[in-house]
Every structure is written in structure tokens, then in C-alpha cells.
C-alpha positions as CSV (number, residue, x, y, z in Angstrom):
1,M,119.2,154.2,109.8
2,V,121.7,152.2,111.7
3,L,118.9,150.2,113.2
4,R,117.6,149.3,109.6
5,E,121.0,148.1,108.5
6,L,121.4,146.0,111.6
7,T,118.0,144.3,111.1
8,Q,118.9,143.6,107.4
9,I,122.2,142.0,108.5
10,I,120.4,139.9,111.1
11,I,117.7,138.8,108.5
12,S,120.4,137.9,105.9
13,R,122.3,135.9,108.5
14,R,119.2,134.0,109.5
15,H,118.6,133.0,105.9
16,S,122.1,131.8,105.5
17,I,121.9,129.8,108.8
18,A,118.6,128.2,107.7
19,K,120.2,127.2,104.3
20,D,123.2,125.7,106.1
21,V,120.8,123.7,108.4
22,L,118.8,122.4,105.4
23,S,122.0,121.4,103.5
24,L,123.3,119.7,106.7
25,E,120.1,117.7,107.1
26,E,120.2,116.7,103.4
27,S,123.7,115.5,103.7
28,R,122.9,113.5,106.8
29,A,119.9,111.9,105.1
30,S,122.1,110.9,102.1
31,C,124.6,109.2,104.5
32,Y,121.9,106.7,105.5
33,T,121.3,104.2,102.7
34,D,118.1,102.3,102.2
35,S,119.6,99.2,103.9
36,T,120.0,101.2,107.2
37,F,116.2,101.6,107.5
38,R,115.2,98.4,105.7
39,L,112.5,96.4,107.4
40,K,112.2,92.7,107.5
41,E,112.7,91.1,104.0
42,V,109.4,89.9,102.6
43,S,109.7,86.7,100.6
44,H,108.5,86.3,97.0
45,T,105.5,84.1,98.0
46,E,104.4,86.5,100.8
47,K,104.3,89.4,98.3
48,R,101.8,87.5,96.2
49,G,99.6,86.7,99.2
50,I,100.8,83.1,99.6
51,K,101.5,81.6,103.0
52,I,102.8,78.0,103.0
53,A,101.2,75.8,105.7
54,A,103.0,72.5,104.9
55,Q,105.3,70.9,102.4
56,N,105.9,67.3,101.4
57,R,109.7,67.1,101.3
58,K,109.5,63.3,101.2
59,A,107.8,63.5,97.8
60,Y,110.9,65.2,96.3
61,H,113.1,62.4,97.7
62,D,110.9,59.5,96.5
63,Y,109.7,60.9,93.1
64,F,110.8,62.8,90.1
65,V,108.3,65.7,89.9
66,E,107.4,66.1,86.2
67,D,104.7,68.8,86.4
68,K,102.9,70.8,89.1
69,Y,99.2,71.8,89.3
70,E,97.2,74.0,91.7
71,A,93.9,72.8,93.1
72,G,91.4,74.0,95.6
73,I,90.3,71.7,98.4
74,E,86.9,71.0,100.0
75,L,87.2,71.6,103.8
76,F,85.1,72.4,106.8
77,G,85.7,75.4,109.0
78,T,87.5,73.6,111.8
79,E,89.8,72.0,109.3
80,V,90.8,75.4,107.9
81,K,91.5,76.7,111.5
82,S,93.6,73.6,112.1
83,I,95.6,74.2,108.9
84,R,96.1,77.8,110.0
85,A,97.6,76.4,113.2
86,G,99.9,74.2,111.1
87,T,98.7,70.9,112.3
88,L,98.6,68.8,109.1
89,N,100.8,66.1,107.6
90,L,101.3,65.4,103.9
91,K,103.8,62.6,104.3
92,D,101.7,59.6,103.2
93,A,99.1,61.5,101.1
94,Y,98.3,60.7,97.5
95,C,95.6,61.6,95.0
96,S,93.3,59.4,93.0
97,I,90.8,60.1,90.2
98,K,87.3,58.5,90.3
99,D,84.2,59.3,88.3
100,G,85.7,62.5,86.9
101,E,86.6,63.8,90.3
102,I,89.9,64.0,92.0
103,F,90.4,63.1,95.7
104,V,93.3,63.4,98.2
105,I,93.7,60.4,100.4
106,G,95.9,60.1,103.5
107,L,96.1,63.9,104.2
108,H,96.1,64.1,108.0
109,I,94.6,67.3,109.4
110,S,94.6,67.1,113.2
111,P,91.3,68.0,115.0
112,Y,90.9,71.6,116.0
113,E,91.3,71.8,119.7
114,K,88.3,74.1,120.2
115,G,86.1,72.4,117.5
116,N,84.5,69.7,119.8
117,I,81.5,68.3,117.9
118,F,82.3,70.1,114.6
119,N,85.6,68.2,114.2
120,K,85.8,65.7,111.3
121,D,87.8,62.5,110.8
122,P,91.5,63.6,110.5
123,E,92.2,61.3,107.6
124,R,88.9,61.5,105.7
125,V,89.0,61.5,101.9
126,R,88.8,65.1,100.7
127,R,87.7,66.3,97.2
128,L,89.9,68.6,95.2
129,L,88.6,71.4,93.0
130,M,90.0,71.5,89.5
131,H,88.6,72.1,86.0
132,K,87.2,69.0,84.2
133,R,89.7,69.2,81.4
134,E,92.6,69.3,83.8
135,I,91.2,66.3,85.6
136,R,90.8,64.4,82.3
137,K,94.3,65.3,81.3
138,L,95.7,64.1,84.7
139,H,93.7,60.9,84.4
140,A,95.1,60.1,81.0
141,L,98.7,60.8,82.3
142,V,98.2,58.7,85.5
143,K,97.0,55.7,83.3
144,Q,100.5,55.7,81.8
145,D,103.1,53.5,83.4
146,G,104.8,54.8,86.6
147,Y,103.0,58.1,87.0
148,T,101.2,59.1,90.2
149,L,99.7,62.3,91.7
150,V,101.3,63.4,95.0
151,P,100.4,66.5,97.1
152,L,103.5,68.7,97.3
153,S,102.4,71.5,99.5
154,V,99.3,73.1,101.2
155,Y,99.2,76.9,101.3
156,F,96.9,79.9,101.7
157,K,96.4,82.0,98.7
158,D,94.5,85.2,99.5
159,A,92.7,83.4,102.5
160,R,91.8,80.3,100.4
161,V,93.4,77.0,101.0
162,K,95.1,75.6,97.9
163,I,97.0,72.4,97.4
164,E,99.9,71.9,94.9
165,I,99.8,68.5,93.2
166,G,102.8,67.0,91.5
167,L,102.6,64.6,88.6
168,C,105.4,62.3,89.7
169,K,107.4,59.3,88.5
170,G,108.9,57.0,91.2
171,K,112.6,57.0,91.8
172,K,114.6,53.8,92.0
173,N,117.1,53.3,94.8
174,Y,120.1,54.2,92.5
175,D,118.3,57.4,91.5
176,K,118.0,58.3,95.2
177,R,121.7,57.6,95.8
178,A,122.7,59.6,92.8
179,A,120.6,62.6,94.0
180,T,122.1,62.3,97.5
181,A,125.6,62.2,96.1
182,Q,124.9,65.2,93.8
183,R,123.5,67.2,96.8
184,D,126.5,66.4,98.9
185,A,128.9,67.4,96.1
186,K,127.1,70.7,95.7
187,R,127.3,71.3,99.4
188,E,131.1,70.6,99.4
189,I,131.6,73.0,96.4
190,D,129.6,75.7,98.1
191,R,131.6,75.2,101.4
192,S,135.0,75.4,99.6
193,M,133.9,78.5,97.6
194,K,132.9,80.2,100.8
195,E,136.2,79.4,102.5
196,R,138.1,80.5,99.4
197,N,136.3,83.9,99.3
198,R,137.2,84.7,102.9
């Protein structure tokens, strides 16, 4: 009889100890917030499967970007590998429309180092892939005074190379100076706000 009572006491204590351990583990887990275990932040573009290969920052300095369009681009395999390696330059590139087709001119894609005979001319004219109605619309807009088509960025979208084209209007020198002054003023304001919040 005494033995039964002792075993029941031991079993009840085991249950209470197990409950205490579980509650302790739960409280420990609640102490750690999500930020403690947060992995590397994923940018908005990477979530959608977009990886930017190159950007044309000079275009934003020299032009007012009125509208943006996405287009595919006709490339060879070695050119795609070279873009993946990040060896391309959009600095002097522009687009032209001829016979209902749109082409990018001056886009420099360096030869792929392991491509030997399959490498193409780095600055060859490349055809862009867009719908006919979009090309007609852009052609009508480019005919207007002061508009031009400038490549803004090249990126991978779900393993396909895409190019972002901007419908741009040229900036005058005073526009560039005003934009620079505005950017500097914004930087000063941000700096003073940061110092003030310390």
C-alpha cells in the first residue's frame, strides 16, 4: 500500500516537472522575436524573380523619364552568359525604330571569356521584342519633338533577359543644375534630421 502511494506521488511530480519544463521552453521561445532569427532581407525585386544586371544612371541625369516599357531582347548564348557575369555597359545606348521593329544601338556586351568562336561583336545592333501596337505607339511618340528611347536597365526576369526602355525628353543644363541643387538640399535635410533625432 505504501509502495502504491509512493509511485503515485512520483508520477504526479513527474507530470508537474514536465509541465514546468514545457512552460519554460515556451517562455524562452517568446523572448526571441522574429528579428533575432531573421535571415538576410530579400529585396522587392528579388521576391518577384528579378535580378538587375546593369542600370543606366546617366540616363536619369541627362533626361526626364516620361514613361517606362519592358521589352525582351534577342541575344546569343554567349551574350547571356556575359550579362550574367555583369560585363555590359548601357552608358551610350539608345533605341531606334525602323520598319516596324525596334533596335537597341550602342549596348556594349563584352565577349564571354570562354566563348571563343561563338562570341559576337560587342556593339552589334540587337533587336528588341515588343508587341506591334506598342512599337507603333512609341514610334508616334518619338516623332514628336524632343522625345527619344533610352535603355534604363537590363535585368533577368525568371531566367529571361529583359530591358527597360524609357521614353525620355532631354534636360537642359539649367534643369540638370536644378536637379543637382534639389538632390543636395534633400541630402542636407536628411543629414540634419538624422543629427536632430540622436
